[in-house]
Every structure is written in C-alpha cells, then in structure tokens.
ROPAKOL-952273 format. One record per atom (N, C-alpha, C, CB): residue in one letter; x negated, y, z. Coordinates in pm, whole numbers, plus 50000, padded with zeros to 5 digits. Glycine has a CB too. Example, Ala and Ser with C-alpha at 12.3 -4.5 7.8 and 13.67 -1.06 7.14 Angstrom:
<nodes>
node type:A | xx:48681 | yy:49431 | zz:50780 .
node type:A | xx:48770 | yy:49550 | zz:50780 .
node type:A | xx:48680 | yy:49670 | zz:50780 .
node type:A | xx:48869 | yy:49553 | zz:50905 .
node type:S | xx:48715 | yy:49775 | zz:50708 .
node type:S | xx:48633 | yy:49894 | zz:50714 .
node type:S | xx:48710 | yy:50003 | zz:50787 .
node type:S | xx:48592 | yy:49940 | zz:50572 .
</nodes>
This chain:
<nodes>
node type:M | xx:59501 | yy:86026 | zz:35806 .
node type:M | xx:59479 | yy:85883 | zz:35825 .
node type:M | xx:59608 | yy:85813 | zz:35865 .
node type:M | xx:59371 | yy:85860 | zz:35930 .
node type:K | xx:59687 | yy:85877 | zz:35951 .
node type:K | xx:59813 | yy:85817 | zz:35995 .
node type:K | xx:59908 | yy:85801 | zz:35877 .
node type:K | xx:59878 | yy:85902 | zz:36104 .
node type:K | xx:59909 | yy:85900 | zz:35787 .
node type:K | xx:59996 | yy:85891 | zz:35669 .
node type:K | xx:59956 | yy:85773 | zz:35582 .
node type:K | xx:59991 | yy:86023 | zz:35588 .
node type:F | xx:59826 | yy:85754 | zz:35565 .
node type:F | xx:59776 | yy:85643 | zz:35486 .
node type:F | xx:59821 | yy:85509 | zz:35543 .
node type:F | xx:59623 | yy:85649 | zz:35478 .
node type:I | xx:59812 | yy:85494 | zz:35674 .
node type:I | xx:59852 | yy:85369 | zz:35739 .
node type:I | xx:60002 | yy:85347 | zz:35725 .
node type:I | xx:59812 | yy:85370 | zz:35888 .
node type:V | xx:60082 | yy:85453 | zz:35741 .
node type:V | xx:60227 | yy:85441 | zz:35726 .
node type:V | xx:60262 | yy:85398 | zz:35584 .
node type:V | xx:60297 | yy:85574 | zz:35761 .
node type:V | xx:60200 | yy:85462 | zz:35485 .
node type:V | xx:60225 | yy:85428 | zz:35344 .
node type:V | xx:60183 | yy:85284 | zz:35317 .
node type:V | xx:60150 | yy:85525 | zz:35249 .
node type:L | xx:60070 | yy:85242 | zz:35369 .
node type:L | xx:60022 | yy:85106 | zz:35350 .
node type:L | xx:60119 | yy:85005 | zz:35411 .
node type:L | xx:59883 | yy:85090 | zz:35411 .
node type:V | xx:60168 | yy:85031 | zz:35531 .
node type:V | xx:60263 | yy:84941 | zz:35597 .
node type:V | xx:60392 | yy:84934 | zz:35516 .
node type:V | xx:60293 | yy:84989 | zz:35742 .
node type:L | xx:60441 | yy:85047 | zz:35466 .
node type:L | xx:60562 | yy:85047 | zz:35384 .
node type:L | xx:60543 | yy:84968 | zz:35256 .
node type:L | xx:60604 | yy:85191 | zz:35351 .
node type:L | xx:60430 | yy:84984 | zz:35191 .
node type:L | xx:60402 | yy:84907 | zz:35068 .
node type:L | xx:60396 | yy:84758 | zz:35096 .
node type:L | xx:60271 | yy:84953 | zz:35005 .
node type:L | xx:60331 | yy:84720 | zz:35204 .
node type:L | xx:60324 | yy:84578 | zz:35241 .
node type:L | xx:60463 | yy:84524 | zz:35273 .
node type:L | xx:60230 | yy:84558 | zz:35361 .
node type:A | xx:60545 | yy:84600 | zz:35342 .
node type:A | xx:60681 | yy:84556 | zz:35374 .
node type:A | xx:60763 | yy:84541 | zz:35247 .
node type:A | xx:60750 | yy:84655 | zz:35469 .
node type:A | xx:60750 | yy:84636 | zz:35154 .
node type:A | xx:60824 | yy:84628 | zz:35028 .
node type:A | xx:60781 | yy:84507 | zz:34948 .
node type:A | xx:60805 | yy:84756 | zz:34945 .
node type:T | xx:60653 | yy:84478 | zz:34948 .
node type:T | xx:60602 | yy:84360 | zz:34877 .
node type:T | xx:60657 | yy:84232 | zz:34940 .
node type:T | xx:60448 | yy:84359 | zz:34879 .
node type:A | xx:60662 | yy:84226 | zz:35071 .
node type:A | xx:60714 | yy:84107 | zz:35139 .
node type:A | xx:60861 | yy:84087 | zz:35106 .
node type:A | xx:60694 | yy:84119 | zz:35291 .
node type:V | xx:60939 | yy:84193 | zz:35101 .
node type:V | xx:61081 | yy:84181 | zz:35068 .
node type:V | xx:61096 | yy:84132 | zz:34925 .
node type:V | xx:61154 | yy:84317 | zz:35086 .
node type:Y | xx:61018 | yy:84187 | zz:34832 .
node type:Y | xx:61025 | yy:84144 | zz:34692 .
node type:Y | xx:60990 | yy:83996 | zz:34679 .
node type:Y | xx:60930 | yy:84228 | zz:34604 .
node type:A | xx:60884 | yy:83951 | zz:34746 .
node type:A | xx:60843 | yy:83811 | zz:34737 .
node type:A | xx:60947 | yy:83717 | zz:34795 .
node type:A | xx:60709 | yy:83791 | zz:34808 .
node type:Q | xx:61019 | yy:83761 | zz:34897 .
node type:Q | xx:61119 | yy:83676 | zz:34958 .
node type:Q | xx:61240 | yy:83657 | zz:34868 .
node type:Q | xx:61162 | yy:83733 | zz:35091 .
node type:Q | xx:61263 | yy:83747 | zz:34773 .
node type:Q | xx:61378 | yy:83737 | zz:34685 .
node type:Q | xx:61358 | yy:83632 | zz:34576 .
node type:Q | xx:61407 | yy:83871 | zz:34622 .
node type:I | xx:61235 | yy:83593 | zz:34552 .
node type:I | xx:61206 | yy:83492 | zz:34451 .
node type:I | xx:61201 | yy:83356 | zz:34520 .
node type:I | xx:61071 | yy:83521 | zz:34377 .
node type:N | xx:61284 | yy:83263 | zz:34475 .
node type:N | xx:61286 | yy:83130 | zz:34535 .
node type:N | xx:61187 | yy:83042 | zz:34461 .
node type:N | xx:61429 | yy:83069 | zz:34529 .
node type:L | xx:61061 | yy:83054 | zz:34494 .
node type:L | xx:60958 | yy:82976 | zz:34427 .
node type:L | xx:60952 | yy:82832 | zz:34474 .
node type:L | xx:60825 | yy:83041 | zz:34448 .
node type:G | xx:61024 | yy:82801 | zz:34580 .
node type:G | xx:61027 | yy:82662 | zz:34627 .
node type:G | xx:61090 | yy:82568 | zz:34526 .
node type:G | xx:61101 | yy:82653 | zz:34757 .
node type:D | xx:61172 | yy:82618 | zz:34439 .
node type:D | xx:61238 | yy:82536 | zz:34338 .
node type:D | xx:61178 | yy:82554 | zz:34199 .
node type:D | xx:61385 | yy:82569 | zz:34334 .
node type:F | xx:61063 | yy:82618 | zz:34189 .
node type:F | xx:61007 | yy:82649 | zz:34058 .
node type:F | xx:60928 | yy:82533 | zz:34002 .
node type:F | xx:60919 | yy:82770 | zz:34066 .
node type:P | xx:60930 | yy:82506 | zz:33877 .
node type:P | xx:61039 | yy:82528 | zz:33782 .
node type:P | xx:61124 | yy:82402 | zz:33775 .
node type:P | xx:60985 | yy:82566 | zz:33642 .
node type:V | xx:61243 | yy:82405 | zz:33825 .
node type:V | xx:61332 | yy:82290 | zz:33825 .
node type:V | xx:61385 | yy:82267 | zz:33684 .
node type:V | xx:61448 | yy:82308 | zz:33926 .
node type:G | xx:61389 | yy:82144 | zz:33642 .
node type:G | xx:61442 | yy:82112 | zz:33511 .
node type:G | xx:61344 | yy:82032 | zz:33428 .
node type:G | xx:61480 | yy:82238 | zz:33437 .
node type:K | xx:61378 | yy:82018 | zz:33300 .
node type:K | xx:61296 | yy:81940 | zz:33207 .
node type:K | xx:61246 | yy:82034 | zz:33097 .
node type:K | xx:61376 | yy:81821 | zz:33146 .
node type:W | xx:61119 | yy:82016 | zz:33063 .
node type:W | xx:61053 | yy:82103 | zz:32965 .
node type:W | xx:60983 | yy:82016 | zz:32861 .
node type:W | xx:60951 | yy:82199 | zz:33034 .
node type:L | xx:61000 | yy:82050 | zz:32733 .
node type:L | xx:60944 | yy:81971 | zz:32623 .
node type:L | xx:60806 | yy:82021 | zz:32583 .
node type:L | xx:61038 | yy:81976 | zz:32503 .
node type:D | xx:60708 | yy:81931 | zz:32588 .
node type:D | xx:60575 | yy:81954 | zz:32531 .
node type:D | xx:60581 | yy:81895 | zz:32391 .
node type:D | xx:60457 | yy:81888 | zz:32620 .
node type:H | xx:60605 | yy:81980 | zz:32292 .
node type:H | xx:60625 | yy:81934 | zz:32155 .
node type:H | xx:60499 | yy:81876 | zz:32091 .
node type:H | xx:60676 | yy:82047 | zz:32070 .
node type:N | xx:60381 | yy:81912 | zz:32142 .
node type:N | xx:60256 | yy:81857 | zz:32085 .
node type:N | xx:60243 | yy:81708 | zz:32113 .
node type:N | xx:60135 | yy:81931 | zz:32142 .
node type:Y | xx:60289 | yy:81665 | zz:32230 .
node type:Y | xx:60273 | yy:81525 | zz:32269 .
node type:Y | xx:60406 | yy:81451 | zz:32280 .
node type:Y | xx:60202 | yy:81517 | zz:32401 .
node type:D | xx:60514 | yy:81512 | zz:32232 .
node type:D | xx:60646 | yy:81450 | zz:32245 .
node type:D | xx:60667 | yy:81397 | zz:32386 .
node type:D | xx:60663 | yy:81335 | zz:32142 .
node type:A | xx:60643 | yy:81487 | zz:32481 .
node type:A | xx:60655 | yy:81451 | zz:32622 .
node type:A | xx:60747 | yy:81551 | zz:32692 .
node type:A | xx:60516 | yy:81448 | zz:32690 .
node type:I | xx:60811 | yy:81505 | zz:32795 .
node type:I | xx:60899 | yy:81590 | zz:32874 .
node type:I | xx:60850 | yy:81593 | zz:33017 .
node type:I | xx:61047 | yy:81541 | zz:32866 .
node type:W | xx:60821 | yy:81714 | zz:33065 .
node type:W | xx:60783 | yy:81734 | zz:33204 .
node type:W | xx:60910 | yy:81759 | zz:33283 .
node type:W | xx:60682 | yy:81852 | zz:33220 .
node type:E | xx:60929 | yy:81682 | zz:33390 .
node type:E | xx:61047 | yy:81697 | zz:33474 .
node type:E | xx:61005 | yy:81745 | zz:33612 .
node type:E | xx:61126 | yy:81563 | zz:33484 .
node type:F | xx:61056 | yy:81862 | zz:33650 .
node type:F | xx:61027 | yy:81920 | zz:33780 .
node type:F | xx:61153 | yy:81915 | zz:33865 .
node type:F | xx:60976 | yy:82067 | zz:33767 .
node type:S | xx:61144 | yy:81854 | zz:33983 .
node type:S | xx:61254 | yy:81856 | zz:34078 .
node type:S | xx:61204 | yy:81925 | zz:34204 .
node type:S | xx:61307 | yy:81710 | zz:34109 .
node type:S | xx:61288 | yy:81937 | zz:34302 .
node type:S | xx:61248 | yy:82010 | zz:34422 .
node type:S | xx:61137 | yy:81939 | zz:34500 .
node type:S | xx:61368 | yy:82030 | zz:34512 .
node type:N | xx:61119 | yy:81809 | zz:34476 .
node type:N | xx:61018 | yy:81738 | zz:34553 .
node type:N | xx:60926 | yy:81648 | zz:34471 .
node type:N | xx:61085 | yy:81655 | zz:34656 .
node type:N | xx:60929 | yy:81659 | zz:34338 .
node type:N | xx:60843 | yy:81571 | zz:34258 .
node type:N | xx:60824 | yy:81627 | zz:34117 .
node type:N | xx:60902 | yy:81429 | zz:34251 .
node type:I | xx:60723 | yy:81575 | zz:34051 .
node type:I | xx:60693 | yy:81607 | zz:33911 .
node type:I | xx:60673 | yy:81475 | zz:33839 .
node type:I | xx:60566 | yy:81701 | zz:33898 .
node type:K | xx:60740 | yy:81459 | zz:33725 .
node type:K | xx:60725 | yy:81338 | zz:33644 .
node type:K | xx:60702 | yy:81377 | zz:33499 .
node type:K | xx:60851 | yy:81247 | zz:33657 .
node type:L | xx:60635 | yy:81289 | zz:33428 .
node type:L | xx:60611 | yy:81305 | zz:33286 .
node type:L | xx:60676 | yy:81188 | zz:33214 .
node type:L | xx:60458 | yy:81314 | zz:33253 .
node type:H | xx:60763 | yy:81218 | zz:33118 .
node type:H | xx:60834 | yy:81116 | zz:33041 .
node type:H | xx:60800 | yy:81131 | zz:32894 .
node type:H | xx:60987 | yy:81127 | zz:33064 .
node type:G | xx:60812 | yy:81023 | zz:32821 .
node type:G | xx:60810 | yy:81030 | zz:32675 .
node type:G | xx:60945 | yy:81080 | zz:32628 .
node type:G | xx:60776 | yy:80891 | zz:32612 .
node type:T | xx:60954 | yy:81128 | zz:32506 .
node type:T | xx:61084 | yy:81176 | zz:32456 .
node type:T | xx:61182 | yy:81060 | zz:32440 .
node type:T | xx:61067 | yy:81249 | zz:32322 .
node type:D | xx:61132 | yy:80937 | zz:32443 .
node type:D | xx:61220 | yy:80820 | zz:32438 .
node type:D | xx:61274 | yy:80782 | zz:32575 .
node type:D | xx:61145 | yy:80701 | zz:32377 .
node type:G | xx:61236 | yy:80859 | zz:32680 .
node type:G | xx:61287 | yy:80836 | zz:32814 .
node type:G | xx:61197 | yy:80753 | zz:32904 .
node type:G | xx:61418 | yy:80771 | zz:32805 .
node type:R | xx:61096 | yy:80686 | zz:32848 .
node type:R | xx:61009 | yy:80603 | zz:32932 .
node type:R | xx:60923 | yy:80690 | zz:33023 .
node type:R | xx:60919 | yy:80513 | zz:32844 .
node type:L | xx:60901 | yy:80642 | zz:33144 .
node type:L | xx:60819 | yy:80714 | zz:33241 .
node type:L | xx:60672 | yy:80698 | zz:33203 .
node type:L | xx:60845 | yy:80663 | zz:33386 .
node type:V | xx:60604 | yy:80809 | zz:33182 .
node type:V | xx:60461 | yy:80807 | zz:33150 .
node type:V | xx:60378 | yy:80819 | zz:33277 .
node type:V | xx:60426 | yy:80920 | zz:33052 .
node type:Y | xx:60418 | yy:80912 | zz:33366 .
node type:Y | xx:60343 | yy:80930 | zz:33491 .
node type:Y | xx:60434 | yy:80993 | zz:33596 .
node type:Y | xx:60218 | yy:81019 | zz:33468 .
node type:D | xx:60424 | yy:80941 | zz:33717 .
node type:D | xx:60496 | yy:80994 | zz:33832 .
node type:D | xx:60392 | yy:81052 | zz:33927 .
node type:D | xx:60584 | yy:80883 | zz:33903 .
node type:F | xx:60399 | yy:81183 | zz:33950 .
node type:F | xx:60300 | yy:81251 | zz:34034 .
node type:F | xx:60330 | yy:81238 | zz:34183 .
node type:F | xx:60294 | yy:81396 | zz:33997 .
node type:S | xx:60432 | yy:81163 | zz:34220 .
node type:S | xx:60471 | yy:81148 | zz:34360 .
node type:S | xx:60351 | yy:81102 | zz:34443 .
node type:S | xx:60587 | yy:81048 | zz:34372 .
node type:G | xx:60317 | yy:81180 | zz:34542 .
node type:G | xx:60206 | yy:81147 | zz:34631 .
node type:G | xx:60069 | yy:81169 | zz:34570 .
node type:G | xx:60218 | yy:81007 | zz:34673 .
node type:M | xx:60062 | yy:81219 | zz:34448 .
node type:M | xx:59934 | yy:81236 | zz:34379 .
node type:M | xx:59892 | yy:81383 | zz:34365 .
node type:M | xx:59941 | yy:81173 | zz:34242 .
node type:V | xx:59983 | yy:81475 | zz:34396 .
node type:V | xx:59957 | yy:81618 | zz:34378 .
node type:V | xx:59866 | yy:81668 | zz:34489 .
node type:V | xx:60088 | yy:81698 | zz:34376 .
node type:Q | xx:59760 | yy:81739 | zz:34449 .
node type:Q | xx:59666 | yy:81798 | zz:34543 .
node type:Q | xx:59657 | yy:81948 | zz:34515 .
node type:Q | xx:59525 | yy:81731 | zz:34532 .
node type:D | xx:59624 | yy:82024 | zz:34615 .
node type:D | xx:59600 | yy:82168 | zz:34601 .
node type:D | xx:59717 | yy:82239 | zz:34535 .
node type:D | xx:59473 | yy:82192 | zz:34521 .
node type:F | xx:59840 | yy:82201 | zz:34571 .
node type:F | xx:59958 | yy:82266 | zz:34514 .
node type:F | xx:59962 | yy:82411 | zz:34557 .
node type:F | xx:60088 | yy:82193 | zz:34558 .
node type:R | xx:59987 | yy:82499 | zz:34461 .
node type:R | xx:59987 | yy:82643 | zz:34489 .
node type:R | xx:60097 | yy:82710 | zz:34409 .
node type:R | xx:59849 | yy:82706 | zz:34455 .
node type:V | xx:60169 | yy:82800 | zz:34472 .
node type:V | xx:60268 | yy:82886 | zz:34407 .
node type:V | xx:60205 | yy:83023 | zz:34395 .
node type:V | xx:60405 | yy:82890 | zz:34487 .
node type:F | xx:60219 | yy:83089 | zz:34281 .
node type:F | xx:60154 | yy:83219 | zz:34260 .
node type:F | xx:60237 | yy:83305 | zz:34166 .
node type:F | xx:60012 | yy:83201 | zz:34205 .
node type:L | xx:60197 | yy:83430 | zz:34153 .
node type:L | xx:60252 | yy:83521 | zz:34053 .
node type:L | xx:60141 | yy:83556 | zz:33957 .
node type:L | xx:60313 | yy:83649 | zz:34119 .
node type:D | xx:60168 | yy:83544 | zz:33827 .
node type:D | xx:60077 | yy:83585 | zz:33722 .
node type:D | xx:60136 | yy:83713 | zz:33665 .
node type:D | xx:60058 | yy:83473 | zz:33609 .
node type:G | xx:60095 | yy:83827 | zz:33719 .
node type:G | xx:60165 | yy:83952 | zz:33690 .
node type:G | xx:60299 | yy:83945 | zz:33761 .
node type:G | xx:60183 | yy:83974 | zz:33535 .
node type:L | xx:60407 | yy:83949 | zz:33685 .
node type:L | xx:60541 | yy:83934 | zz:33743 .
node type:L | xx:60597 | yy:83795 | zz:33718 .
node type:L | xx:60637 | yy:84038 | zz:33686 .
node type:N | xx:60519 | yy:83710 | zz:33653 .
node type:N | xx:60566 | yy:83577 | zz:33615 .
node type:N | xx:60530 | yy:83474 | zz:33722 .
node type:N | xx:60508 | yy:83536 | zz:33480 .
node type:P | xx:60630 | yy:83403 | zz:33777 .
node type:P | xx:60599 | yy:83300 | zz:33877 .
node type:P | xx:60533 | yy:83179 | zz:33814 .
node type:P | xx:60727 | yy:83258 | zz:33949 .
node type:G | xx:60449 | yy:83115 | zz:33892 .
node type:G | xx:60381 | yy:82996 | zz:33843 .
node type:G | xx:60346 | yy:82899 | zz:33954 .
node type:G | xx:60255 | yy:83034 | zz:33768 .
node type:I | xx:60307 | yy:82780 | zz:33914 .
node type:I | xx:60257 | yy:82679 | zz:34008 .
node type:I | xx:60130 | yy:82619 | zz:33948 .
node type:I | xx:60365 | yy:82568 | zz:34036 .
node type:S | xx:60047 | yy:82568 | zz:34035 .
node type:S | xx:59929 | yy:82495 | zz:33989 .
node type:S | xx:59903 | yy:82381 | zz:34087 .
node type:S | xx:59805 | yy:82589 | zz:33977 .
node type:F | xx:59840 | yy:82278 | zz:34036 .
node type:F | xx:59804 | yy:82165 | zz:34120 .
node type:F | xx:59699 | yy:82083 | zz:34048 .
node type:F | xx:59928 | yy:82077 | zz:34156 .
node type:A | xx:59638 | yy:81993 | zz:34123 .
node type:A | xx:59539 | yy:81900 | zz:34067 .
node type:A | xx:59588 | yy:81759 | zz:34094 .
node type:A | xx:59397 | yy:81924 | zz:34128 .
node type:C | xx:59534 | yy:81665 | zz:34020 .
node type:C | xx:59564 | yy:81524 | zz:34040 .
node type:C | xx:59436 | yy:81445 | zz:34019 .
node type:C | xx:59678 | yy:81475 | zz:33944 .
node type:A | xx:59384 | yy:81387 | zz:34126 .
node type:A | xx:59259 | yy:81310 | zz:34117 .
node type:A | xx:59276 | yy:81188 | zz:34027 .
node type:A | xx:59213 | yy:81267 | zz:34257 .
node type:D | xx:59393 | yy:81127 | zz:34030 .
node type:D | xx:59419 | yy:81006 | zz:33951 .
node type:D | xx:59406 | yy:81034 | zz:33801 .
node type:D | xx:59558 | yy:80951 | zz:33983 .
node type:T | xx:59458 | yy:81146 | zz:33755 .
node type:T | xx:59449 | yy:81181 | zz:33613 .
node type:T | xx:59323 | yy:81260 | zz:33581 .
node type:T | xx:59572 | yy:81261 | zz:33570 .
node type:E | xx:59251 | yy:81301 | zz:33686 .
node type:E | xx:59130 | yy:81383 | zz:33672 .
node type:E | xx:59157 | yy:81511 | zz:33593 .
node type:E | xx:59019 | yy:81302 | zz:33603 .
node type:R | xx:59269 | yy:81576 | zz:33629 .
node type:R | xx:59310 | yy:81698 | zz:33560 .
node type:R | xx:59365 | yy:81800 | zz:33659 .
node type:R | xx:59414 | yy:81667 | zz:33451 .
node type:S | xx:59359 | yy:81926 | zz:33618 .
node type:S | xx:59423 | yy:82035 | zz:33691 .
node type:S | xx:59530 | yy:82093 | zz:33600 .
node type:S | xx:59318 | yy:82144 | zz:33736 .
node type:Y | xx:59645 | yy:82126 | zz:33659 .
node type:Y | xx:59760 | yy:82172 | zz:33582 .
node type:Y | xx:59802 | yy:82310 | zz:33630 .
node type:Y | xx:59878 | yy:82073 | zz:33595 .
node type:R | xx:59846 | yy:82391 | zz:33535 .
node type:R | xx:59894 | yy:82527 | zz:33566 .
node type:R | xx:60015 | yy:82554 | zz:33479 .
node type:R | xx:59782 | yy:82635 | zz:33542 .
node type:F | xx:60125 | yy:82597 | zz:33542 .
node type:F | xx:60250 | yy:82625 | zz:33471 .
node type:F | xx:60295 | yy:82767 | zz:33507 .
node type:F | xx:60360 | yy:82521 | zz:33508 .
node type:V | xx:60327 | yy:82847 | zz:33405 .
node type:V | xx:60372 | yy:82984 | zz:33427 .
node type:V | xx:60495 | yy:83011 | zz:33342 .
node type:V | xx:60260 | yy:83086 | zz:33395 .
node type:I | xx:60601 | yy:83064 | zz:33405 .
node type:I | xx:60720 | yy:83104 | zz:33330 .
node type:I | xx:60685 | yy:83231 | zz:33253 .
node type:I | xx:60844 | yy:83128 | zz:33425 .
node type:Q | xx:60714 | yy:83232 | zz:33123 .
node type:Q | xx:60686 | yy:83347 | zz:33037 .
node type:Q | xx:60808 | yy:83438 | zz:33031 .
node type:Q | xx:60645 | yy:83301 | zz:32896 .
node type:L | xx:60791 | yy:83559 | zz:32982 .
node type:L | xx:60901 | yy:83654 | zz:32970 .
node type:L | xx:61013 | yy:83602 | zz:32881 .
node type:L | xx:60851 | yy:83786 | zz:32917 .
node type:N | xx:60978 | yy:83521 | zz:32781 .
node type:N | xx:61079 | yy:83465 | zz:32690 .
node type:N | xx:61141 | yy:83338 | zz:32746 .
node type:N | xx:61017 | yy:83437 | zz:32554 .
node type:T | xx:61121 | yy:83310 | zz:32872 .
node type:T | xx:61170 | yy:83194 | zz:32948 .
node type:T | xx:61107 | yy:83061 | zz:32907 .
node type:T | xx:61319 | yy:83184 | zz:32932 .
node type:N | xx:61006 | yy:83063 | zz:32822 .
node type:N | xx:60930 | yy:82941 | zz:32798 .
node type:N | xx:60840 | yy:82916 | zz:32918 .
node type:N | xx:60848 | yy:82952 | zz:32666 .
node type:L | xx:60790 | yy:82797 | zz:32927 .
node type:L | xx:60698 | yy:82759 | zz:33033 .
node type:L | xx:60563 | yy:82733 | zz:32969 .
node type:L | xx:60749 | yy:82634 | zz:33112 .
node type:K | xx:60463 | yy:82811 | zz:33005 .
node type:K | xx:60328 | yy:82791 | zz:32952 .
node type:K | xx:60256 | yy:82692 | zz:33042 .
node type:K | xx:60251 | yy:82925 | zz:32943 .
node type:M | xx:60202 | yy:82588 | zz:32980 .
node type:M | xx:60127 | yy:82487 | zz:33053 .
node type:M | xx:59982 | yy:82489 | zz:33009 .
node type:M | xx:60188 | yy:82347 | zz:33033 .
node type:E | xx:59893 | yy:82482 | zz:33106 .
node type:E | xx:59750 | yy:82469 | zz:33079 .
node type:E | xx:59699 | yy:82349 | zz:33157 .
node type:E | xx:59671 | yy:82600 | zz:33118 .
node type:I | xx:59622 | yy:82265 | zz:33090 .
node type:I | xx:59564 | yy:82148 | zz:33156 .
node type:I | xx:59413 | yy:82154 | zz:33138 .
node type:I | xx:59622 | yy:82014 | zz:33099 .
node type:E | xx:59342 | yy:82153 | zz:33251 .
node type:E | xx:59196 | yy:82143 | zz:33249 .
node type:E | xx:59160 | yy:81996 | zz:33260 .
node type:E | xx:59130 | yy:82227 | zz:33364 .
node type:R | xx:59086 | yy:81948 | zz:33159 .
node type:R | xx:59047 | yy:81807 | zz:33154 .
node type:R | xx:58895 | yy:81799 | zz:33153 .
node type:R | xx:59107 | yy:81736 | zz:33028 .
node type:Q | xx:58841 | yy:81696 | zz:33215 .
node type:Q | xx:58696 | yy:81680 | zz:33220 .
node type:Q | xx:58642 | yy:81653 | zz:33079 .
node type:Q | xx:58657 | yy:81566 | zz:33316 .
node type:N | xx:58538 | yy:81725 | zz:33044 .
node type:N | xx:58467 | yy:81706 | zz:32916 .
node type:N | xx:58557 | yy:81724 | zz:32793 .
node type:N | xx:58405 | yy:81570 | zz:32913 .
node type:E | xx:58665 | yy:81799 | zz:32807 .
node type:E | xx:58754 | yy:81828 | zz:32694 .
node type:E | xx:58794 | yy:81974 | zz:32701 .
node type:E | xx:58880 | yy:81734 | zz:32696 .
node type:P | xx:58832 | yy:82032 | zz:32589 .
node type:P | xx:58874 | yy:82173 | zz:32592 .
node type:P | xx:59005 | yy:82192 | zz:32669 .
node type:P | xx:58889 | yy:82227 | zz:32450 .
node type:L | xx:59030 | yy:82315 | zz:32712 .
node type:L | xx:59153 | yy:82349 | zz:32781 .
node type:L | xx:59272 | yy:82322 | zz:32688 .
node type:L | xx:59152 | yy:82496 | zz:32827 .
node type:Y | xx:59371 | yy:82251 | zz:32738 .
node type:Y | xx:59492 | yy:82223 | zz:32662 .
node type:Y | xx:59598 | yy:82324 | zz:32703 .
node type:Y | xx:59542 | yy:82077 | zz:32685 .
node type:T | xx:59657 | yy:82395 | zz:32607 .
node type:T | xx:59760 | yy:82495 | zz:32633 .
node type:T | xx:59877 | yy:82474 | zz:32538 .
node type:T | xx:59703 | yy:82637 | zz:32617 .
node type:V | xx:59998 | yy:82484 | zz:32593 .
node type:V | xx:60118 | yy:82472 | zz:32510 .
node type:V | xx:60232 | yy:82552 | zz:32574 .
node type:V | xx:60159 | yy:82322 | zz:32492 .
node type:D | xx:60315 | yy:82612 | zz:32491 .
node type:D | xx:60439 | yy:82675 | zz:32538 .
node type:D | xx:60549 | yy:82572 | zz:32526 .
node type:D | xx:60473 | yy:82806 | zz:32456 .
node type:M | xx:60618 | yy:82548 | zz:32639 .
node type:M | xx:60722 | yy:82446 | zz:32640 .
node type:M | xx:60859 | yy:82513 | zz:32652 .
node type:M | xx:60700 | yy:82346 | zz:32756 .
node type:R | xx:60959 | yy:82451 | zz:32590 .
node type:R | xx:61095 | yy:82499 | zz:32596 .
node type:R | xx:61177 | yy:82413 | zz:32692 .
node type:R | xx:61159 | yy:82500 | zz:32457 .
node type:K | xx:61269 | yy:82477 | zz:32763 .
node type:K | xx:61354 | yy:82403 | zz:32856 .
node type:K | xx:61450 | yy:82315 | zz:32781 .
node type:K | xx:61430 | yy:82499 | zz:32949 .
node type:Q | xx:61471 | yy:82195 | zz:32831 .
node type:Q | xx:61562 | yy:82097 | zz:32769 .
node type:Q | xx:61697 | yy:82102 | zz:32832 .
node type:Q | xx:61507 | yy:81956 | zz:32780 .
</nodes>
C-alpha cells in the first residue's frame, strides 16, 4: 500500500510539473482565419475579438465571456467559453498540425466546426 501511495504522489507531481511548463494563460494569442465566414478571430492576453477579413470589428467579447476554461484535449491545449449575448458556446483546440479547431454550439442550429489557420 505504501508503494502505491508513493507511486501515486510521484505521478501527481510529474503531472503538475508538466502542466506548469505549458503557458496556457496566453493561449491562443494571435489571429486565426475562419475561411467559411471570411472572419478573423483575434486572441490577446486579455480579450477576444471577431473581425471581418476587411478589418471591420464584428464582435468584441470584452466583458461578455462566461465560464472561461483552459483544458487539455489529449495533449492539445484548448480554451472554451460561453457568451450570453451571442447565445453561443465556443471551444478552441490547437491541433497537431498547428491549426486551431473551433466549435460553436448555437441554439436550435447544428454544431459549427472549422479548422482555422494562423494569420
């Protein structure tokens, strides 16, 4: 039993060290193109904005993000949040090919999914 507890503590410590090496506080910084809607998602350290490809601001999530969560999908870091104003839930996961997969849950509509490329 003591060996089991020691192994469990070591595994938990190793997991904590691994998680600390990933800076998820800045995930995903930059601009990502949603080619289906000709829209650019802009992630900064403290805000999320949606722009048209012509540069016009479509939506500023400042102060509107609810239930923000950072997670790992396998080994891929991700974020998720909801927005009552848009009545949608958003999920973003970095893929192995460095694309950003976005999923949007919308009321009374099918799940929207797109792989976005960094701009």
